[in-house]
VEXLONU-165108 format. One record per residue: residue in one letter; residue number from 1; x negated, y, z negated of N, C-alpha, C in turn. Coordinates in Angstrom, 3 decimals. Atoms other than C-alpha are relative to their C-alpha. Layout:
N
  rest   nr       n.X       n.Y       n.Z      ca.X      ca.Y      ca.Z       c.X       c.Y       c.Z
     A  NUM         X         Y         Z         X         Y         Z         X         Y         Z
...
//
This chain:
101
  rest   nr       n.X       n.Y       n.Z      ca.X      ca.Y      ca.Z       c.X       c.Y       c.Z
     M    1    -0.386    -1.735     0.417    -0.705     0.706    -0.518     0.102    -0.021     0.577
     A    2     1.372    -1.104     0.114    -1.926     3.260     1.001     1.060     1.085    -1.151
     Q    3     0.119    -1.337     0.855    -2.467     6.466    -1.548     1.317     1.009    -0.022
     K    4    -0.623    -1.336     0.168    -0.248     9.298    -2.163    -1.281     0.926     0.232
     K    5     1.033    -0.671     0.250    -2.127    11.944    -0.896     0.248     1.445    -0.850
     K    6    -0.890    -1.232     0.632    -2.411    14.861    -2.934     0.298     1.138     0.503
     D    7    -1.227    -1.369    -0.130     0.351    17.721    -2.914    -1.694     1.530     0.203
     T    8     0.436    -0.983     1.075    -1.335    21.060    -2.394     0.982     0.537    -0.768
     N    9    -0.504    -0.728    -0.386    -0.798    23.167    -3.876     0.757     2.049     0.500
     F   10     0.280    -0.932    -0.830     0.508    26.676    -2.905     0.819     1.382    -1.063
     L   11    -0.699    -0.681     0.825     1.984    29.742    -4.617     0.535     1.521     1.309
     I   12    -0.834    -1.134    -0.609     4.178    33.008    -2.648    -0.283     1.294    -1.603
     L   13    -0.263    -0.937     1.254     4.050    35.779    -4.848     1.242     0.858     1.190
     D   14    -1.790    -0.570    -0.337     6.845    37.799    -2.907     0.846     0.152     1.042
     V   15    -1.090     0.279    -0.529     9.783    37.493    -0.905     1.151     0.419     0.585
     K   16    -1.422    -0.906    -0.239    12.328    39.333     0.740     0.348     0.082     1.450
     I   17    -0.596     1.179    -1.734    15.204    37.263     2.986     1.216     2.280    -0.387
     N   18    -1.209    -0.939    -0.151    17.897    40.732     3.888     0.579    -0.684     1.714
     S   19    -0.610    -0.107    -1.197    20.817    40.319     6.198    -0.224    -0.814     0.279
     L   20     0.026     1.219    -0.212    20.923    36.596     5.724     1.739    -0.655     0.579
     T   21    -1.412     0.877    -1.044    23.775    34.775     8.326    -0.416    -1.804    -0.625
     A   22    -0.181     0.759    -0.422    24.671    31.410     7.424     1.274    -0.625     0.469
     F   23    -1.222     0.680    -1.475    26.911    28.919     9.831     0.204    -0.690    -0.756
     L   24    -0.313     1.099     0.663    28.681    26.098     7.820     1.031    -0.662     1.145
     K   25    -0.536     1.109    -0.455    30.564    22.774     9.441    -0.507    -0.526    -0.559
     T   26    -0.772     1.791     0.118    32.816    20.085     8.236     0.299    -0.280    -0.033
     P   27    -0.937     0.311    -0.834    35.164    18.110     8.186     1.186     0.888    -1.132
     L   28    -1.291    -0.987     0.712    37.308    20.752     6.145     0.093     1.292     0.993
     A   29    -0.195    -1.159    -1.537    36.554    23.232     8.627    -1.223    -0.448     1.656
     P   30     0.527    -0.049    -0.901    35.824    21.926    11.858    -0.353     1.128     1.243
     D   31    -0.012    -1.457    -1.527    35.293    25.684    13.944    -0.713     0.354    -1.627
     S   32     1.203    -1.086     0.731    31.450    27.684    12.072     1.242     0.465    -0.787
     T   33    -0.570    -0.961     0.159    32.396    29.342     9.548    -1.477     0.832    -0.510
     K   34     1.045    -0.890     0.136    30.251    32.273     8.776     0.077     0.845    -0.800
     I   35    -0.029    -0.690     1.138    28.920    33.166     5.551    -1.075     1.526    -0.011
     N   36     1.450    -0.674     0.572    26.919    36.662     4.699    -0.235     0.128    -1.442
     L   37     0.327    -0.040     1.233    24.951    36.265     2.062    -0.654     0.900    -0.493
     S   38     0.065    -1.203     0.707    23.555    38.695    -0.657    -1.517     0.002     0.503
     N   39     1.315     0.380    -0.468    19.943    39.624    -0.142    -0.578    -0.637    -1.140
     I   40     1.255     0.817     0.812    16.918    38.037    -1.764    -0.902     0.669    -0.325
     H   41     0.868    -1.104     0.238    14.021    39.137    -3.480    -0.515    -1.006    -1.558
     Y   42     0.610     1.278     0.358    11.623    36.400    -5.128    -1.318     0.172    -0.875
     K   43     0.649     0.240     0.301     8.984    36.771    -7.070    -0.924    -0.801    -0.327
     R   44     0.338     0.820     0.336     6.133    34.177    -7.423     1.209    -1.499     0.064
     I   45    -0.145     1.396     0.168     7.255    31.388    -5.873    -1.098    -1.170     0.078
     G   46     1.218     1.521    -0.631     5.441    27.749    -5.417    -0.066    -0.952    -0.894
     N   47    -0.196     1.674     0.149     5.108    23.974    -6.548    -1.293    -0.404    -1.052
     G   48     0.682    -0.006     1.096     2.422    24.079    -8.871    -0.106    -0.819    -1.288
     A   49     0.437     0.614     0.751     1.864    22.609   -12.066     1.369     0.674    -0.672
     K   50    -1.859    -0.069     0.565     5.795    22.661   -14.832    -0.595     1.559    -0.755
     N   51     0.295    -0.866     0.627     4.019    25.549   -17.016    -0.715     1.290     0.627
     G   52     0.450    -1.649    -0.176     2.865    27.900   -14.575     1.571     0.732     0.404
     K   53    -0.682    -1.244     0.026     4.510    31.307   -14.269     0.647     0.697     1.391
     Y   54    -0.810    -0.514    -1.256     6.853    31.569   -11.540     1.367    -1.180     1.075
     I   55    -1.633     0.406    -0.484    10.272    30.058    -9.269    -0.581    -1.449     0.934
     H   56     0.260     1.620    -0.878     9.614    25.885    -8.326     0.607     0.727     1.197
     H   57    -0.052     0.120    -1.430    10.170    26.713    -4.207     1.450    -1.020    -0.040
     K   58    -1.461     0.786    -0.053    13.047    24.089    -4.542     2.081     0.277    -1.147
     D   59    -1.101    -0.177     0.609    15.004    25.543    -7.742     0.066     1.583     0.699
     A   60    -0.942    -0.883    -0.524    15.266    28.921    -5.242     0.224    -0.239     0.867
     L   61    -0.784     0.440    -0.785    16.543    26.760    -2.692     1.595     0.364    -0.314
     K   62    -1.069     0.002     0.679    19.084    26.023    -5.186     0.816     1.609    -0.137
     L   63    -0.518    -0.988     0.389    19.886    29.183    -6.290     0.738     0.648     1.425
     I   64    -0.283     0.007    -1.012    20.302    29.797    -2.776     1.697     0.184     0.615
     Y   65    -1.614     1.170     0.462    22.598    27.418    -2.494     1.501     0.201    -0.199
     Y   66    -1.023    -0.847     0.753    24.739    29.071    -4.989     0.791     1.074     0.889
     N   67    -0.920    -1.671     0.095    24.857    32.168    -4.254     0.772    -0.296     2.332
     L   68    -1.034     0.745    -1.508    26.393    30.586    -0.580     1.787    -0.809    -0.508
     I   69    -1.672    -0.199     1.503    29.199    29.131    -2.588     0.259     0.551     0.190
     S   70    -0.669    -1.303     0.802    29.803    31.822    -4.121     1.089     0.677     1.119
     K   71    -0.553    -0.452    -0.996    30.965    33.320    -0.693     0.580     0.324     0.800
     I   72    -0.973     0.510     0.053    33.415    31.458    -0.157     0.398     0.363     0.305
     D   73    -1.660     0.330     0.185    36.796    31.860     0.258     0.867    -1.208     0.279
     D   74    -0.951     0.590    -0.238    38.133    29.251     1.300    -0.357    -0.866    -1.799
     F   75     0.911     0.210     0.990    38.384    28.017    -2.490     0.369    -1.961     0.331
     N   76    -0.654     1.052    -0.519    39.446    23.953    -0.773    -1.607    -0.395     0.382
     L   77     2.374     0.283    -0.934    35.495    24.211     1.409    -0.673    -0.141    -1.576
     R   78     0.588    -0.115     0.892    33.998    24.894    -1.864    -0.153    -0.894    -1.343
     K   79    -0.673     0.972     0.328    35.747    22.622    -4.232    -0.796    -1.611     0.991
     F   80     0.625     0.558    -1.937    34.333    20.215    -0.752    -1.197    -0.041    -0.628
     L   81     1.366     0.280    -0.140    30.957    20.962    -1.511    -0.725     0.334    -1.323
     K   82     0.567     0.820     1.677    30.277    21.170    -5.283     0.238    -1.220     0.228
     K   83     0.293     0.846     0.563    31.386    18.222    -5.583    -0.919    -0.924     0.886
     I   84     0.317     0.916    -0.310    29.340    16.350    -2.686    -1.584     0.349    -0.118
     Y   85     1.827     0.650    -0.185    26.128    17.905    -3.539     0.215     0.687    -2.100
     N   86    -0.097    -0.311     1.463    26.740    17.865    -7.262    -0.420     1.781    -1.050
     Y   87     0.401    -2.313     0.213    27.101    22.017    -8.148    -0.160     0.318    -1.390
     K   88     0.798    -0.913     0.730    26.136    22.125   -11.789    -1.508    -0.891    -0.255
     S   89     1.184     0.437     0.065    23.279    19.398   -11.772    -0.940     0.517     0.988
     L   90     0.486     0.384    -1.617    22.234    20.245    -8.572    -1.274     1.941    -0.734
     L   91     0.699    -1.064     0.760    21.095    23.865   -10.524    -0.595     0.141    -1.558
     G   92     0.411     0.452     1.767    19.857    22.463   -13.810     0.267     1.181    -0.220
     I   93    -0.536    -1.019     0.508    18.669    25.159   -15.575     0.361     1.577    -0.396
     Y   94    -0.939    -0.814     0.576    19.760    27.704   -14.629     1.786     0.086     0.710
     S   95    -1.376    -0.136     0.242    23.473    26.781   -14.466     0.447     1.192    -1.308
     E   96    -0.491    -0.369     1.950    23.722    27.911   -17.682     0.189     1.844    -0.109
     E   97     0.425    -1.925    -0.323    22.622    31.710   -17.347     0.928     0.667     1.426
     I   98    -0.566    -0.316    -0.702    24.056    31.867   -13.751     1.854    -0.010    -0.536
     N   99    -1.020    -0.422     0.343    27.553    31.653   -14.914     0.345     0.452    -1.555
     R  100    -0.134    -1.153     2.036    26.859    33.474   -18.976     0.551     1.076     1.285
     N  101     0.393    -1.481    -0.723    26.545    36.894   -15.466     1.388    -0.701     0.510
//
């Protein structure tokens, strides 16, 4: 069995994404649903050691998913997506903080 290659750690110091648009197509919405997302600004995104002072890149993507879900007007579509992506566990440590706000 081949050994796994050692990962290369990375750190992105500043990310800004403006005017982000998502197009969503599901069995509940066979026509593409256009969703305009909030502007995004992250500082210090990476994948290094667990005790690093940064947001893990997978957590940043999860927060974008949360933003997408919150922008969907169709209640049934939102409920469908929350169910198939296990919404609460997907957000992990961020779910309590986001639900408080």
